[in-house]
N, CA, C and O of each residue as an XYZ file, in Angstrom:
276
protein
N     117.993    122.257     98.530
C     117.360    120.925     99.026
C     117.734    119.647     98.082
O     117.904    119.674     96.863
N     117.810    118.632     98.868
C     118.792    117.502     98.437
C     117.672    116.531     97.274
O     116.676    115.918     97.661
N     117.956    116.572     96.412
C     117.435    115.525     95.312
C     117.166    114.127     95.880
O     118.093    113.509     96.404
N     115.679    113.495     95.780
C     115.679    112.285     96.451
C     116.142    111.203     95.531
O     116.325    111.642     94.395
N     116.391    109.914     95.662
C     116.876    108.738     95.210
C     115.663    108.482     94.077
O     115.832    108.087     92.923
N     114.620    108.758     94.612
C     113.321    108.171     93.153
C     113.164    109.451     92.282
O     112.328    109.397     91.380
N     113.741    110.379     92.420
C     113.293    111.760     91.729
C     111.682    112.643     92.046
O     111.229    113.692     91.591
N     111.154    111.649     93.023
C     110.095    112.209     93.366
C     110.239    113.451     94.658
O     111.072    113.474     95.564
N     108.962    114.583     94.337
C     109.013    115.461     95.282
C     108.574    114.881     96.723
O     108.345    113.678     96.595
N     108.384    115.302     98.003
C     108.276    115.000     99.228
C     106.535    114.197     98.839
O     106.065    113.074     99.021
N     105.959    115.622     98.176
C     104.337    115.278     98.117
C     104.050    114.235     97.103
O     103.180    113.376     97.250
N     104.830    114.351     96.052
C     104.529    113.181     95.252
C     104.842    111.543     95.923
O     104.100    110.588     95.696
N     105.955    111.482     96.684
C     106.003    110.534     97.271
C     105.022    110.019     98.298
O     104.788    108.842     98.573
N     104.472    111.151     98.835
C     103.494    110.840     99.877
C     102.252    110.426     99.343
O     101.454    109.892    100.114
N     101.919    110.600     98.023
C     100.766    110.343     97.299
C     101.017    109.146     96.705
O     100.049    108.427     96.454
N     102.311    108.715     96.375
C     102.475    107.169     95.668
C     102.057    106.192     96.894
O     101.184    105.325     96.861
N     102.812    106.509     97.880
C     102.650    105.709     99.263
C     101.213    105.563     99.492
O     100.509    104.553     99.486
N     100.934    106.789     99.695
C      98.957    106.366     99.754
C      98.491    105.265     98.857
O      98.308    104.115     99.256
N      98.338    105.600     97.829
C      98.266    104.469     96.722
C      98.386    103.379     96.949
O      97.484    102.543     96.988
N      99.752    103.183     97.174
C     100.435    101.834     96.994
C     100.125    101.206     98.529
O     100.473    100.032     98.654
N      99.744    101.600     99.268
C      99.274    101.032    100.602
C      97.670    100.667    100.332
O      97.265     99.512    100.470
N      97.008    101.497    100.030
C      95.619    101.085     99.386
C      95.743     99.989     98.729
O      95.319     98.980     99.292
N      96.303     99.859     97.468
C      96.451     98.722     96.610
C      96.823     97.435     97.424
O      96.224     96.372     97.259
N      97.831     97.598     98.294
C      98.202     96.251     99.100
C      97.035     95.935    100.277
O      96.820     94.759    100.571
N      96.413     96.839    100.832
C      95.260     96.667    101.528
C      94.599     95.607    100.817
O      94.660     94.414    101.113
N      93.834     96.218     99.667
C      92.713     95.788     99.053
C      93.358     94.182     98.476
O      92.777     93.103     98.595
N      94.420     94.372     97.975
C      94.885     92.761     97.597
C      95.006     91.915     98.993
O      94.661     90.733     99.005
N      95.410     92.431     99.937
C      95.587     91.450    101.204
C      93.973     90.950    101.426
O      93.745     89.764    101.663
N      93.081     91.756    101.348
C      91.646     91.555    101.989
C      91.061     90.387    100.827
O      90.548     89.292    101.056
N      91.293     90.941     99.733
C      91.134     89.941     98.461
C      91.833     88.326     98.753
O      91.120     87.341     98.562
N      92.891     88.207     99.100
C      93.697     87.312     99.436
C      93.200     86.517    100.549
O      93.313     85.292    100.509
N      92.675     87.090    101.512
C      92.158     86.388    102.897
C      90.979     85.842    102.323
O      90.896     84.631    102.117
N      90.080     86.613    102.054
C      88.796     85.882    101.492
C      88.622     84.908    100.790
O      87.835     83.993    101.033
N      89.268     84.995     99.940
C      90.020     83.533     98.673
C      89.968     82.654     99.706
O      89.000     81.919     99.904
N      91.242     82.688    100.582
C      91.635     81.680    101.358
C      90.524     81.285    102.266
O      90.303     80.078    102.170
N      89.896     81.781    102.954
C      88.665     81.376    103.584
C      87.966     80.715    102.813
O      87.801     79.541    103.144
N      87.343     81.160    101.606
C      86.417     80.295    100.722
C      87.068     79.379    100.492
O      86.356     78.466    100.912
N      88.028     78.895    100.076
C      88.733     77.522     99.833
C      88.812     76.829    100.718
O      88.577     75.625    100.622
N      89.203     77.474    101.933
C      89.059     76.589    103.242
C      88.026     75.860    103.668
O      87.968     74.837    104.350
N      86.932     76.776    102.990
C      85.639     76.403    103.617
C      85.082     75.069    102.728
O      84.268     74.194    103.026
N      85.970     75.330    101.369
C      85.368     74.231    100.496
C      86.180     72.945    100.801
O      85.613     71.866    100.975
N      87.426     73.083    100.856
C      88.200     72.197    101.297
C      89.375     72.265    102.236
O      90.493     72.660    101.905
N      89.077     71.905    103.272
C      89.784     72.052    104.499
C      91.246     71.644    104.158
O      91.514     70.604    103.558
N      92.080     72.456    104.546
C      93.654     71.773    104.688
C      93.950     71.137    105.874
O      94.362     69.978    105.897
N      93.808     71.669    106.664
C      93.715     70.972    108.143
C      92.940     69.762    108.326
O      91.937     69.975    109.008
N      93.069     68.590    107.951
C      92.028     67.783    108.193
C      92.049     66.831    109.637
O      93.041     66.241    110.065
N      91.115     66.842    110.064
C      90.857     66.148    111.252
C      91.178     64.641    111.081
O      91.885     64.167    110.192
N      90.402     63.801    112.299
C      90.469     62.653    112.203
C      89.546     61.861    111.107
O      89.677     60.652    110.914
N      88.590     62.684    110.405
C      87.673     62.040    109.744
C      88.168     62.108    108.142
O      87.479     61.570    107.275
N      89.265     62.727    107.852
C      90.093     62.980    106.593
C      89.531     64.263    106.239
O      88.953     64.941    107.087
N      89.676     64.675    104.928
C      88.980     65.653    104.222
C      87.717     65.653    103.921
O      87.322     64.680    103.279
N      86.726     66.718    104.286
C      85.612     66.786    104.222
C      84.816     68.164    103.749
O      84.998     69.101    104.527
N      84.061     68.417    102.740
C      83.899     69.372    102.120
C      82.822     70.152    103.351
O      81.887     69.506    103.826
N      83.041     71.316    103.693
C      82.243     71.538    104.467
C      81.449     73.064    104.180
O      81.089     73.858    105.048
N      81.304     73.201    102.731
C      80.646     74.335    102.446
C      79.112     74.503    102.257
O      78.532     74.793    101.210
N      78.590     74.272    103.435
C      77.065     74.369    103.462
C      76.817     75.968    104.278
O      77.416     76.322    105.293
N      76.062     76.558    103.730
C      75.245     77.683    104.162
C      75.247     77.825    105.715
O      75.530     78.956    106.112
N      75.009     76.974    106.575
C      74.576     77.186    108.234
C      76.388     77.211    108.634
O      76.735     78.090    109.424
N      77.514     76.227    108.066
C      78.456     76.423    108.868
C      79.135     77.675    108.311
O      79.567     78.479    109.137
N      79.285     77.940    106.982
C      79.486     79.488    106.402
C      79.171     80.392    107.345
O      80.063     80.887    108.034
N      77.897     80.721    107.502
C      77.312     81.795    108.200
C      77.543     81.858    109.904
O      77.433     82.901    110.549
N      77.882     80.537    110.488
C      78.164     80.442    111.712
C      79.910     80.743    111.798
O      80.423     81.467    112.650
N      80.645     80.028    110.740
C      82.147     80.276    110.998
C      81.911     82.342    110.976
O      82.279     83.068    111.899
N      81.297     82.782    109.809
C      81.527     83.970    109.551
C      81.207     84.781    110.850
O      82.017     85.608    111.268
N      79.873     84.510    111.566
C      79.629     85.421    112.797
C      80.381     85.201    114.018
O      80.382     85.941    115.002
N      81.204     83.806    113.823
C      82.130     83.806    115.225
C      83.381     84.721    115.085
O      84.005     85.263    115.998
N      83.663     84.787    113.464
C      84.879     85.062    113.421
C      84.516     87.366    113.498
O      85.275     88.134    114.091
N      83.671     87.657    112.994
C      83.222     89.000    113.188
C      82.927     89.286    114.599
O      83.398     90.278    115.155
N      82.106     88.388    115.234
C      81.323     89.156    116.425
C      82.100     88.201    117.633
O      81.846     88.385    118.824
């Protein structure tokens, strides 16, 4: 049986990969949520009216429902 470059067995490598992917997915979800919250607070794509804060409950709920459903 050939030795792997990492020194891990096949089972250990699969387990590491599983936990690595879970951590990456969690990090990505947290980053997306953080970016969305910052964007609702201070949108970085400004319209004709310039930068306006849009963090009121109605607009957040409306945006979330359109994204989800």
